[in-house]
Biotite code that builds the C-alpha atoms (Angstrom):
import biotite.structure as struc

atoms = struc.array([
    struc.Atom([27.170, 95.454, 149.106], chain_id="A", res_id=1, res_name="MET", atom_name="CA", element="C"),
    struc.Atom([25.179, 92.588, 150.500], chain_id="A", res_id=2, res_name="SER", atom_name="CA", element="C"),
    struc.Atom([21.942, 92.707, 152.672], chain_id="A", res_id=3, res_name="SER", atom_name="CA", element="C"),
    struc.Atom([23.086, 89.433, 154.384], chain_id="A", res_id=4, res_name="ILE", atom_name="CA", element="C"),
    struc.Atom([24.958, 90.528, 157.518], chain_id="A", res_id=5, res_name="LEU", atom_name="CA", element="C"),
    struc.Atom([26.893, 88.882, 160.508], chain_id="A", res_id=6, res_name="THR", atom_name="CA", element="C"),
    struc.Atom([25.495, 89.755, 164.000], chain_id="A", res_id=7, res_name="ARG", atom_name="CA", element="C"),
    struc.Atom([28.348, 92.156, 164.440], chain_id="A", res_id=8, res_name="GLU", atom_name="CA", element="C"),
    struc.Atom([27.592, 93.917, 161.137], chain_id="A", res_id=9, res_name="GLU", atom_name="CA", element="C"),
    struc.Atom([24.147, 94.138, 161.919], chain_id="A", res_id=10, res_name="LEU", atom_name="CA", element="C"),
    struc.Atom([24.692, 95.730, 165.182], chain_id="A", res_id=11, res_name="VAL", atom_name="CA", element="C"),
    struc.Atom([26.747, 98.749, 163.569], chain_id="A", res_id=12, res_name="ILE", atom_name="CA", element="C"),
    struc.Atom([23.997, 99.289, 160.683], chain_id="A", res_id=13, res_name="LYS", atom_name="CA", element="C"),
    struc.Atom([21.349, 99.140, 163.410], chain_id="A", res_id=14, res_name="ARG", atom_name="CA", element="C"),
    struc.Atom([23.338, 102.161, 165.229], chain_id="A", res_id=15, res_name="ASN", atom_name="CA", element="C"),
    struc.Atom([23.205, 103.909, 161.778], chain_id="A", res_id=16, res_name="GLU", atom_name="CA", element="C"),
    struc.Atom([19.599, 103.693, 161.035], chain_id="A", res_id=17, res_name="LEU", atom_name="CA", element="C"),
    struc.Atom([18.932, 104.625, 164.565], chain_id="A", res_id=18, res_name="LYS", atom_name="CA", element="C"),
    struc.Atom([21.009, 107.858, 164.232], chain_id="A", res_id=19, res_name="ALA", atom_name="CA", element="C"),
    struc.Atom([19.197, 108.531, 160.827], chain_id="A", res_id=20, res_name="GLU", atom_name="CA", element="C"),
    struc.Atom([15.819, 107.920, 163.131], chain_id="A", res_id=21, res_name="GLY", atom_name="CA", element="C"),
    struc.Atom([14.519, 104.827, 160.770], chain_id="A", res_id=22, res_name="LYS", atom_name="CA", element="C"),
    struc.Atom([12.432, 102.745, 162.779], chain_id="A", res_id=23, res_name="LYS", atom_name="CA", element="C"),
    struc.Atom([13.256, 98.980, 162.516], chain_id="A", res_id=24, res_name="VAL", atom_name="CA", element="C"),
    struc.Atom([11.432, 96.043, 162.765], chain_id="A", res_id=25, res_name="VAL", atom_name="CA", element="C"),
    struc.Atom([12.686, 92.710, 163.372], chain_id="A", res_id=26, res_name="PHE", atom_name="CA", element="C"),
    struc.Atom([10.984, 89.395, 163.069], chain_id="A", res_id=27, res_name="THR", atom_name="CA", element="C"),
    struc.Atom([12.757, 85.902, 162.734], chain_id="A", res_id=28, res_name="ASN", atom_name="CA", element="C"),
    struc.Atom([11.884, 82.346, 161.261], chain_id="A", res_id=29, res_name="GLY", atom_name="CA", element="C"),
    struc.Atom([13.170, 79.258, 159.760], chain_id="A", res_id=30, res_name="CYS", atom_name="CA", element="C"),
    struc.Atom([11.958, 80.342, 156.100], chain_id="A", res_id=31, res_name="PHE", atom_name="CA", element="C"),
    struc.Atom([12.536, 76.694, 154.807], chain_id="A", res_id=32, res_name="ASP", atom_name="CA", element="C"),
    struc.Atom([10.596, 76.383, 151.369], chain_id="A", res_id=33, res_name="ILE", atom_name="CA", element="C"),
    struc.Atom([9.366, 79.751, 151.076], chain_id="A", res_id=34, res_name="LEU", atom_name="CA", element="C"),
    struc.Atom([5.645, 80.299, 150.320], chain_id="A", res_id=35, res_name="HIS", atom_name="CA", element="C"),
    struc.Atom([3.092, 82.814, 149.896], chain_id="A", res_id=36, res_name="SER", atom_name="CA", element="C"),
    struc.Atom([2.202, 83.058, 153.551], chain_id="A", res_id=37, res_name="GLY", atom_name="CA", element="C"),
    struc.Atom([5.938, 83.827, 154.200], chain_id="A", res_id=38, res_name="HIS", atom_name="CA", element="C"),
    struc.Atom([5.901, 86.845, 151.328], chain_id="A", res_id=39, res_name="VAL", atom_name="CA", element="C"),
    struc.Atom([2.632, 88.082, 152.942], chain_id="A", res_id=40, res_name="ASP", atom_name="CA", element="C"),
    struc.Atom([3.881, 88.099, 156.536], chain_id="A", res_id=41, res_name="TYR", atom_name="CA", element="C"),
    struc.Atom([7.037, 89.651, 155.741], chain_id="A", res_id=42, res_name="LEU", atom_name="CA", element="C"),
    struc.Atom([5.272, 92.371, 153.382], chain_id="A", res_id=43, res_name="THR", atom_name="CA", element="C"),
    struc.Atom([3.088, 92.999, 156.111], chain_id="A", res_id=44, res_name="LYS", atom_name="CA", element="C"),
    struc.Atom([5.798, 93.479, 158.636], chain_id="A", res_id=45, res_name="ALA", atom_name="CA", element="C"),
    struc.Atom([7.746, 95.664, 156.799], chain_id="A", res_id=46, res_name="LYS", atom_name="CA", element="C"),
    struc.Atom([4.805, 98.126, 156.640], chain_id="A", res_id=47, res_name="MET", atom_name="CA", element="C"),
    struc.Atom([5.279, 98.440, 160.235], chain_id="A", res_id=48, res_name="LYS", atom_name="CA", element="C"),
    struc.Atom([8.455, 100.738, 160.072], chain_id="A", res_id=49, res_name="GLY", atom_name="CA", element="C"),
    struc.Atom([10.801, 101.864, 157.759], chain_id="A", res_id=50, res_name="ASP", atom_name="CA", element="C"),
    struc.Atom([13.635, 99.138, 157.940], chain_id="A", res_id=51, res_name="ILE", atom_name="CA", element="C"),
    struc.Atom([12.785, 95.392, 158.214], chain_id="A", res_id=52, res_name="LEU", atom_name="CA", element="C"),
    struc.Atom([15.624, 92.864, 159.538], chain_id="A", res_id=53, res_name="ILE", atom_name="CA", element="C"),
    struc.Atom([14.643, 88.967, 159.281], chain_id="A", res_id=54, res_name="VAL", atom_name="CA", element="C"),
    struc.Atom([16.764, 86.610, 161.798], chain_id="A", res_id=55, res_name="GLY", atom_name="CA", element="C"),
    struc.Atom([16.747, 83.497, 159.736], chain_id="A", res_id=56, res_name="VAL", atom_name="CA", element="C"),
    struc.Atom([17.663, 80.321, 161.790], chain_id="A", res_id=57, res_name="ASN", atom_name="CA", element="C"),
    struc.Atom([20.916, 78.445, 161.026], chain_id="A", res_id=58, res_name="SER", atom_name="CA", element="C"),
    struc.Atom([20.492, 75.043, 159.784], chain_id="A", res_id=59, res_name="ASP", atom_name="CA", element="C"),
    struc.Atom([21.674, 73.167, 163.149], chain_id="A", res_id=60, res_name="SER", atom_name="CA", element="C"),
    struc.Atom([19.170, 75.382, 165.099], chain_id="A", res_id=61, res_name="SER", atom_name="CA", element="C"),
    struc.Atom([16.194, 74.283, 162.485], chain_id="A", res_id=62, res_name="ILE", atom_name="CA", element="C"),
    struc.Atom([17.535, 70.445, 162.970], chain_id="A", res_id=63, res_name="LYS", atom_name="CA", element="C"),
    struc.Atom([16.848, 70.965, 167.138], chain_id="A", res_id=64, res_name="ARG", atom_name="CA", element="C"),
    struc.Atom([13.649, 72.530, 166.882], chain_id="A", res_id=65, res_name="ILE", atom_name="CA", element="C"),
    struc.Atom([12.056, 70.832, 163.837], chain_id="A", res_id=66, res_name="LYS", atom_name="CA", element="C"),
    struc.Atom([14.074, 67.389, 163.574], chain_id="A", res_id=67, res_name="GLY", atom_name="CA", element="C"),
    struc.Atom([16.843, 65.876, 161.691], chain_id="A", res_id=68, res_name="GLU", atom_name="CA", element="C"),
    struc.Atom([15.058, 66.241, 158.341], chain_id="A", res_id=69, res_name="LYS", atom_name="CA", element="C"),
    struc.Atom([14.833, 69.686, 158.456], chain_id="A", res_id=70, res_name="ARG", atom_name="CA", element="C"),
    struc.Atom([15.701, 71.808, 157.048], chain_id="A", res_id=71, res_name="PRO", atom_name="CA", element="C"),
    struc.Atom([15.094, 71.458, 153.227], chain_id="A", res_id=72, res_name="ILE", atom_name="CA", element="C"),
    struc.Atom([17.279, 74.049, 152.412], chain_id="A", res_id=73, res_name="LEU", atom_name="CA", element="C"),
    struc.Atom([20.459, 75.182, 153.453], chain_id="A", res_id=74, res_name="ASN", atom_name="CA", element="C"),
    struc.Atom([20.938, 78.288, 155.400], chain_id="A", res_id=75, res_name="GLU", atom_name="CA", element="C"),
    struc.Atom([22.279, 80.148, 152.872], chain_id="A", res_id=76, res_name="TYR", atom_name="CA", element="C"),
    struc.Atom([20.177, 79.394, 150.385], chain_id="A", res_id=77, res_name="GLU", atom_name="CA", element="C"),
    struc.Atom([17.285, 80.444, 152.641], chain_id="A", res_id=78, res_name="ARG", atom_name="CA", element="C"),
    struc.Atom([18.809, 83.413, 153.733], chain_id="A", res_id=79, res_name="ALA", atom_name="CA", element="C"),
    struc.Atom([19.389, 84.820, 150.071], chain_id="A", res_id=80, res_name="PHE", atom_name="CA", element="C"),
    struc.Atom([16.133, 83.902, 149.229], chain_id="A", res_id=81, res_name="ILE", atom_name="CA", element="C"),
    struc.Atom([14.607, 85.973, 151.932], chain_id="A", res_id=82, res_name="VAL", atom_name="CA", element="C"),
    struc.Atom([17.150, 88.949, 151.556], chain_id="A", res_id=83, res_name="ALA", atom_name="CA", element="C"),
    struc.Atom([15.907, 89.068, 147.820], chain_id="A", res_id=84, res_name="ASN", atom_name="CA", element="C"),
    struc.Atom([12.359, 89.822, 148.705], chain_id="A", res_id=85, res_name="LEU", atom_name="CA", element="C"),
    struc.Atom([11.221, 93.193, 147.940], chain_id="A", res_id=86, res_name="LYS", atom_name="CA", element="C"),
    struc.Atom([10.089, 93.906, 151.803], chain_id="A", res_id=87, res_name="ALA", atom_name="CA", element="C"),
    struc.Atom([13.422, 92.874, 153.377], chain_id="A", res_id=88, res_name="VAL", atom_name="CA", element="C"),
    struc.Atom([16.489, 95.131, 154.238], chain_id="A", res_id=89, res_name="ASP", atom_name="CA", element="C"),
    struc.Atom([18.698, 92.973, 156.163], chain_id="A", res_id=90, res_name="TYR", atom_name="CA", element="C"),
    struc.Atom([19.007, 89.434, 157.111], chain_id="A", res_id=91, res_name="VAL", atom_name="CA", element="C"),
    struc.Atom([21.392, 87.870, 159.685], chain_id="A", res_id=92, res_name="THR", atom_name="CA", element="C"),
    struc.Atom([21.539, 83.754, 160.381], chain_id="A", res_id=93, res_name="LEU", atom_name="CA", element="C"),
    struc.Atom([21.560, 82.875, 164.018], chain_id="A", res_id=94, res_name="PHE", atom_name="CA", element="C"),
    struc.Atom([22.359, 79.412, 165.599], chain_id="A", res_id=95, res_name="ASP", atom_name="CA", element="C"),
    struc.Atom([20.684, 79.836, 169.013], chain_id="A", res_id=96, res_name="GLU", atom_name="CA", element="C"),
    struc.Atom([17.010, 78.023, 169.359], chain_id="A", res_id=97, res_name="ASP", atom_name="CA", element="C"),
    struc.Atom([15.938, 81.509, 169.779], chain_id="A", res_id=98, res_name="THR", atom_name="CA", element="C"),
    struc.Atom([16.391, 85.060, 168.694], chain_id="A", res_id=99, res_name="PRO", atom_name="CA", element="C"),
    struc.Atom([16.906, 86.293, 172.013], chain_id="A", res_id=100, res_name="LYS", atom_name="CA", element="C"),
    struc.Atom([20.641, 87.279, 171.763], chain_id="A", res_id=101, res_name="GLU", atom_name="CA", element="C"),
    struc.Atom([19.985, 89.005, 168.503], chain_id="A", res_id=102, res_name="ILE", atom_name="CA", element="C"),
    struc.Atom([17.096, 90.941, 169.929], chain_id="A", res_id=103, res_name="ILE", atom_name="CA", element="C"),
    struc.Atom([18.891, 92.218, 172.891], chain_id="A", res_id=104, res_name="ASP", atom_name="CA", element="C"),
    struc.Atom([21.817, 93.595, 170.615], chain_id="A", res_id=105, res_name="ALA", atom_name="CA", element="C"),
    struc.Atom([19.705, 95.175, 168.191], chain_id="A", res_id=106, res_name="LEU", atom_name="CA", element="C"),
    struc.Atom([16.968, 96.350, 170.339], chain_id="A", res_id=107, res_name="ILE", atom_name="CA", element="C"),
    struc.Atom([14.537, 96.973, 167.278], chain_id="A", res_id=108, res_name="PRO", atom_name="CA", element="C"),
    struc.Atom([11.789, 99.207, 167.442], chain_id="A", res_id=109, res_name="ASP", atom_name="CA", element="C"),
    struc.Atom([9.075, 97.007, 166.638], chain_id="A", res_id=110, res_name="ILE", atom_name="CA", element="C"),
    struc.Atom([9.390, 93.309, 167.298], chain_id="A", res_id=111, res_name="LEU", atom_name="CA", element="C"),
    struc.Atom([6.992, 91.026, 165.047], chain_id="A", res_id=112, res_name="VAL", atom_name="CA", element="C"),
    struc.Atom([5.766, 87.786, 165.248], chain_id="A", res_id=113, res_name="LYS", atom_name="CA", element="C"),
    struc.Atom([2.671, 85.883, 163.906], chain_id="A", res_id=114, res_name="GLY", atom_name="CA", element="C"),
    struc.Atom([-0.450, 86.063, 165.419], chain_id="A", res_id=115, res_name="ALA", atom_name="CA", element="C"),
    struc.Atom([-0.027, 82.198, 166.446], chain_id="A", res_id=116, res_name="ASP", atom_name="CA", element="C"),
    struc.Atom([2.148, 83.586, 169.278], chain_id="A", res_id=117, res_name="TRP", atom_name="CA", element="C"),
    struc.Atom([0.523, 85.053, 172.470], chain_id="A", res_id=118, res_name="ALA", atom_name="CA", element="C"),
    struc.Atom([2.310, 88.374, 173.198], chain_id="A", res_id=119, res_name="ILE", atom_name="CA", element="C"),
    struc.Atom([3.275, 87.527, 176.492], chain_id="A", res_id=120, res_name="ASP", atom_name="CA", element="C"),
    struc.Atom([5.339, 84.611, 175.378], chain_id="A", res_id=121, res_name="LYS", atom_name="CA", element="C"),
    struc.Atom([7.026, 86.238, 172.294], chain_id="A", res_id=122, res_name="ILE", atom_name="CA", element="C"),
    struc.Atom([11.113, 86.225, 173.096], chain_id="A", res_id=123, res_name="VAL", atom_name="CA", element="C"),
    struc.Atom([12.903, 89.249, 173.524], chain_id="A", res_id=124, res_name="GLY", atom_name="CA", element="C"),
    struc.Atom([9.502, 91.142, 174.300], chain_id="A", res_id=125, res_name="ARG", atom_name="CA", element="C"),
    struc.Atom([10.998, 92.288, 177.671], chain_id="A", res_id=126, res_name="ASP", atom_name="CA", element="C"),
    struc.Atom([13.967, 93.921, 176.154], chain_id="A", res_id=127, res_name="VAL", atom_name="CA", element="C"),
    struc.Atom([12.037, 95.747, 173.259], chain_id="A", res_id=128, res_name="VAL", atom_name="CA", element="C"),
    struc.Atom([9.359, 97.050, 175.350], chain_id="A", res_id=129, res_name="GLU", atom_name="CA", element="C"),
    struc.Atom([11.661, 98.224, 178.198], chain_id="A", res_id=130, res_name="ALA", atom_name="CA", element="C"),
    struc.Atom([13.555, 100.419, 175.653], chain_id="A", res_id=131, res_name="ASN", atom_name="CA", element="C"),
    struc.Atom([10.077, 101.756, 174.468], chain_id="A", res_id=132, res_name="GLY", atom_name="CA", element="C"),
    struc.Atom([9.602, 99.803, 171.695], chain_id="A", res_id=133, res_name="GLY", atom_name="CA", element="C"),
    struc.Atom([6.757, 97.606, 170.583], chain_id="A", res_id=134, res_name="SER", atom_name="CA", element="C"),
    struc.Atom([5.830, 93.882, 170.106], chain_id="A", res_id=135, res_name="VAL", atom_name="CA", element="C"),
    struc.Atom([2.947, 93.473, 167.394], chain_id="A", res_id=136, res_name="GLU", atom_name="CA", element="C"),
    struc.Atom([1.534, 90.190, 165.895], chain_id="A", res_id=137, res_name="THR", atom_name="CA", element="C"),
    struc.Atom([0.311, 89.507, 162.330], chain_id="A", res_id=138, res_name="ILE", atom_name="CA", element="C"),
    struc.Atom([-2.765, 87.430, 161.258], chain_id="A", res_id=139, res_name="GLN", atom_name="CA", element="C"),
    struc.Atom([-1.893, 84.944, 158.808], chain_id="A", res_id=140, res_name="PHE", atom_name="CA", element="C"),
    struc.Atom([-4.076, 85.101, 155.783], chain_id="A", res_id=141, res_name="VAL", atom_name="CA", element="C"),
    struc.Atom([-3.484, 81.632, 154.389], chain_id="A", res_id=142, res_name="ASN", atom_name="CA", element="C"),
    struc.Atom([-3.246, 78.029, 156.155], chain_id="A", res_id=143, res_name="ASN", atom_name="CA", element="C"),
    struc.Atom([0.069, 77.744, 154.185], chain_id="A", res_id=144, res_name="GLN", atom_name="CA", element="C"),
    struc.Atom([3.485, 76.100, 155.961], chain_id="A", res_id=145, res_name="SER", atom_name="CA", element="C"),
    struc.Atom([6.528, 74.494, 155.149], chain_id="A", res_id=146, res_name="THR", atom_name="CA", element="C"),
    struc.Atom([5.469, 71.125, 157.015], chain_id="A", res_id=147, res_name="SER", atom_name="CA", element="C"),
    struc.Atom([2.339, 71.324, 154.977], chain_id="A", res_id=148, res_name="ASN", atom_name="CA", element="C"),
    struc.Atom([3.702, 71.817, 151.765], chain_id="A", res_id=149, res_name="ILE", atom_name="CA", element="C"),
    struc.Atom([6.316, 68.745, 152.765], chain_id="A", res_id=150, res_name="ILE", atom_name="CA", element="C"),
    struc.Atom([3.469, 66.395, 153.815], chain_id="A", res_id=151, res_name="GLN", atom_name="CA", element="C"),
    struc.Atom([1.583, 67.624, 150.268], chain_id="A", res_id=152, res_name="MET", atom_name="CA", element="C"),
    struc.Atom([4.627, 66.626, 148.004], chain_id="A", res_id=153, res_name="ILE", atom_name="CA", element="C"),
    struc.Atom([4.942, 63.326, 150.252], chain_id="A", res_id=154, res_name="MET", atom_name="CA", element="C"),
    struc.Atom([1.245, 62.166, 149.682], chain_id="A", res_id=155, res_name="ASP", atom_name="CA", element="C"),
    struc.Atom([1.324, 63.477, 146.048], chain_id="A", res_id=156, res_name="LYS", atom_name="CA", element="C"),
    struc.Atom([4.648, 61.028, 145.095], chain_id="A", res_id=157, res_name="TYR", atom_name="CA", element="C"),
    struc.Atom([3.782, 57.978, 147.395], chain_id="A", res_id=158, res_name="LYS", atom_name="CA", element="C"),
    struc.Atom([3.425, 55.047, 145.563], chain_id="A", res_id=159, res_name="ASN", atom_name="CA", element="C"),
])
């Protein structure tokens, strides 16, 4: 069975996990050109609960957010890579600019974002907290980013 689920499949799985008393953590991102910062972040997110669900932005969502030249890797490759990380239990793609609709449908126990986000600006905070959950941030340990990697590659291969 694949760990990449549609939103509808994931809602069913979430209900099963809730019935089993599992603490579900949710986070999201583009995960374009996976790097050590992503792996560290997802590993720390998983440590906050029993099950880690990751929402991955679709290609069209990333284009709207980051511009026409992104993503580098397509949504299926990115979802596959993230789904196969040790810390990640389930992955779903989302086409909206924010994960609000997924968070509203799943109502995770813990919502996680990077510490570069102010808690009061985290999308979905209202529904998670209203349902007894918590919203937490994770400090980044390195200055790694996909944008920096792309720039480094461009600089290295300029003639």
